[in-house]
C-alpha positions in Angstrom: 80.2 122.5 104.0 83.2 121.5 101.9 87.0 121.2 102.8 88.4 124.7 104.0 91.7 126.5 104.2 93.4 126.1 107.2 91.7 128.5 109.9 94.5 128.5 112.4 94.9 132.2 113.2 92.4 133.1 110.4 89.2 135.3 110.5 87.3 133.3 107.7 86.8 130.2 106.5 87.3 129.5 102.7 85.8 126.2 101.4 87.0 124.6 98.2 83.4 125.5 96.8 84.2 129.2 97.8 87.5 129.3 95.8 86.1 127.6 92.8 83.1 130.0 92.8 85.6 132.8 93.0 87.7 131.4 90.2 84.4 131.0 87.9 83.4 134.6 88.5 86.9 136.0 87.9 87.1 134.0 84.7 83.6 134.8 83.5 83.8 138.7 84.3 87.5 139.1 83.3 88.7 136.3 81.4 91.6 135.9 84.0 92.3 132.2 84.9 93.5 132.0 88.5 95.3 128.4 89.2 94.9 126.5 92.5 98.2 127.5 93.7 96.8 131.3 94.1 94.5 130.4 96.8 96.4 132.2 99.5 96.5 135.3 97.4 92.7 135.2 96.7 92.0 135.0 100.5 94.4 137.7 101.4 93.1 140.2 99.0 89.4 139.1 99.5 89.2 139.3 103.3 89.7 143.0 103.1 86.5 143.4 101.4 84.5 141.1 103.7 86.1 143.3 106.6 85.0 146.6 104.8 81.7 145.3 104.3 81.2 143.7 108.0 80.6 140.3 106.4 81.5 136.9 108.2 81.6 134.5 105.1 82.6 134.0 101.7 79.4 132.9 100.8 77.7 136.1 101.8 80.4 137.9 100.0 80.2 136.0 96.9 76.3 136.5 96.8 77.0 140.6 97.2 79.2 140.1 94.2 76.8 138.2 91.9 74.0 140.7 92.7 73.1 142.6 89.6 71.7 145.6 92.0 74.7 145.8 94.2 78.1 147.6 93.4 80.5 145.0 94.7 81.3 143.4 91.3 84.0 146.1 90.4 85.5 146.2 93.9 85.9 142.4 93.3 87.8 142.8 90.1 90.0 145.6 91.3 90.9 143.3 94.4 92.0 140.4 92.3 93.8 142.0 89.3 97.4 142.0 89.7 99.2 145.4 89.5 102.8 144.9 89.8 104.6 147.4 87.9 107.7 149.9 87.7 108.8 152.6 85.3 110.7 151.3 82.4 110.2 147.8 83.2 112.0 145.7 80.5 113.8 148.4 79.2 114.8 146.8 76.0 111.3 147.7 74.4 111.5 151.4 75.2 115.1 151.0 73.2 113.1 149.7 70.4 110.9 152.5 70.5 113.4 154.9 70.5 115.8 153.3 68.0 113.9 151.4 65.5 110.2 152.6 65.8 110.6 156.4 65.7 113.1 156.4 62.6 110.9 154.0 60.9 107.9 156.2 61.3 110.0 159.2 60.2 111.0 157.4 56.9 107.3 156.9 56.3 106.9 160.8 56.1 104.5 161.2 58.9 104.7 163.1 61.9 102.3 161.1 64.0 102.4 158.2 66.5 99.5 156.3 68.1 100.5 153.8 70.8 98.4 151.6 73.1 99.3 150.5 76.5 96.9 147.6 77.4 96.9 146.6 81.0 98.6 149.8 81.8 97.8 149.4 85.9 98.9 152.5 87.7 100.3 154.3 84.5 104.1 153.3 84.9 104.2 151.8 81.4 102.3 154.6 79.7 104.4 157.2 81.4 107.6 155.5 80.4 106.6 155.6 76.9 105.7 159.4 77.2 109.2 159.9 78.9 110.8 158.2 75.9 109.0 160.3 73.5 109.5 163.6 75.2 113.0 163.0 75.6 113.6 163.0 71.7 113.7 166.8 70.5 112.9 165.8 67.0 109.5 164.7 68.2 108.6 168.2 69.9 106.0 169.0 67.2 104.7 165.5 66.2 101.1 164.3 67.2 101.8 161.9 70.0 98.8 160.1 71.5 99.0 157.0 74.0 95.8 155.0 74.8 96.3 153.5 78.5 93.5 150.9 79.4 92.9 148.6 82.1 90.0 146.9 83.8 90.8 148.3 87.4 89.1 151.3 87.9 91.1 152.3 90.9 94.6 152.1 89.3 93.3 154.2 86.2 92.4 157.0 88.8 95.9 156.6 90.1 97.3 156.9 86.7 95.5 160.1 85.7 97.0 161.6 88.7 100.5 161.0 87.6 102.0 161.4 91.1 104.9 159.5 92.2 107.3 159.3 95.1 110.6 161.0 94.7 112.8 158.2 95.1 110.7 156.2 92.4 112.0 159.1 89.8 115.5 159.5 91.3 116.9 157.0 88.9 115.6 158.6 85.8 118.0 160.6 83.6 118.1 164.3 84.3 116.2 165.5 81.2 113.5 163.0 82.3 113.1 164.1 85.7 112.7 167.5 84.6 109.6 166.8 83.3 108.1 166.3 86.9 107.0 169.0 89.2 108.1 168.7 92.7 105.6 168.9 95.6 106.0 171.5 98.3 104.6 171.8 101.8 102.7 168.8 102.4 103.5 167.3 99.2 107.1 167.2 100.0 108.7 163.9 98.6 106.3 163.8 95.9 106.5 164.7 92.3 103.8 164.8 89.5 104.2 164.3 85.8 104.2 167.7 84.0 101.4 168.6 81.5 103.5 167.7 78.7 103.5 163.9 79.8 100.0 163.7 80.9 98.6 165.4 77.8 100.0 162.7 75.7 98.0 159.8 77.7 94.2 159.1 77.8 93.3 156.6 80.6 90.3 154.5 79.8 88.7 151.2 81.6 88.6 148.2 79.3 87.8 144.7 79.8 90.1 143.1 77.0 87.4 140.1 76.6 84.9 142.6 75.7 84.2 144.9 72.8 86.9 147.4 71.8 85.8 150.7 70.8 89.0 151.8 69.1 89.6 151.1 65.5 93.3 151.8 65.3 95.6 151.4 63.2 98.3 151.6 66.2 102.0 152.1 65.5 102.9 150.1 68.8 100.8 148.0 71.2 102.3 147.3 74.5 100.8 144.4 76.4 103.2 143.0 78.7 102.8 140.6 81.6 99.1 140.6 80.9 97.9 137.7 78.6 99.9 135.4 81.0 97.0 135.2 83.1 94.5 134.0 80.3 94.1 130.3 79.1 95.7 129.4 75.9 92.8 129.9 73.5 92.2 133.7 75.1 95.9 134.3 74.6 95.7 133.4 70.9 92.5 135.3 70.4 93.9 138.6 72.0 96.9 138.6 70.0 95.1 138.2 66.7 92.8 141.1 67.8 95.9 143.1 68.8 97.6 142.3 65.5 94.6 143.4 63.4 95.0 146.8 65.0 98.4 147.6 64.0 99.4 149.1 60.7 101.5 147.1 58.6 105.2 147.4 60.0 103.7 148.2 63.6 104.9 146.5 66.6 103.3 144.3 69.4 105.4 144.1 72.6 104.8 141.3 74.8 106.1 140.3 78.4 109.2 138.0 78.7 107.1 134.8 79.1 104.3 135.6 76.5 106.0 135.1 73.2 104.6 131.6 72.2 101.3 133.0 72.2 102.2 135.4 69.2 104.6 132.9 67.4 101.8 131.3 65.3 99.7 134.4 64.8 99.3 134.7 61.0 99.8 138.5 60.7 102.8 138.8 62.9 106.6 137.7 62.5 109.1 137.9 65.3 111.2 141.2 65.3 113.4 140.7 68.3 113.2 140.0 72.0 109.8 139.6 72.9 108.8 142.1 69.8 106.5 141.0 66.8 105.9 143.3 63.8 103.0 143.1 61.7 103.4 141.8 58.2 103.3 143.9 55.3 99.9 143.7 53.4 100.1 141.8 50.3 
């Protein structure tokens, strides 16, 4: 047996071979490149699955993940994908949506918006987009559609519900808070996104490294704090695929540390803080 993670006070041993096997599986199944420094995080997340399945070793668990006849592969991915999110995270992108994109689309003479939230997690990003659009009276009769995708089936289920703790929406502007319905009885302290918001959003499971069923074009693609988890060639490939689905003049919005991946994309040019616009066709 290979070297192990210190077992003092721990239930399970994780050998170097176990950890490297986990890294290979995650890379093969999702494209996510887990660094050596994430070993403690991986251990903490997967031990929950070992307990749930009453298994004693990572070797036994990973054999189950690799078994094509078992259902554990999905839980494996759900456990290891990162879901740190909040409403209106990196707010400057929603200002761009409101102050630049909507006027630009209006100038085109259309009353239609198509937006993709790639790596949407539990739905904070697509709901922030929907709140931004719903707060603009001039869009009340527009055809507004938001596609929200993630590899994790469990967070997508949460997103479809659109339920929030009241303290999470307390900081929203009054006109935005009014788009939620407050729970009563056993639901006191909770609020659910209203029909107007939920009807804008379609939640779908999607692995970004596999085929994409949608053909676009999109006016905006949000992919923030997602591609940071991929290696450099995969980042470049994803940015090129995103840019191919944007209409000329459409925006790709990335996370604060992800801009270099888009800097050399042939179809894109920088258009502000972590924002890239697709160049006009020649």
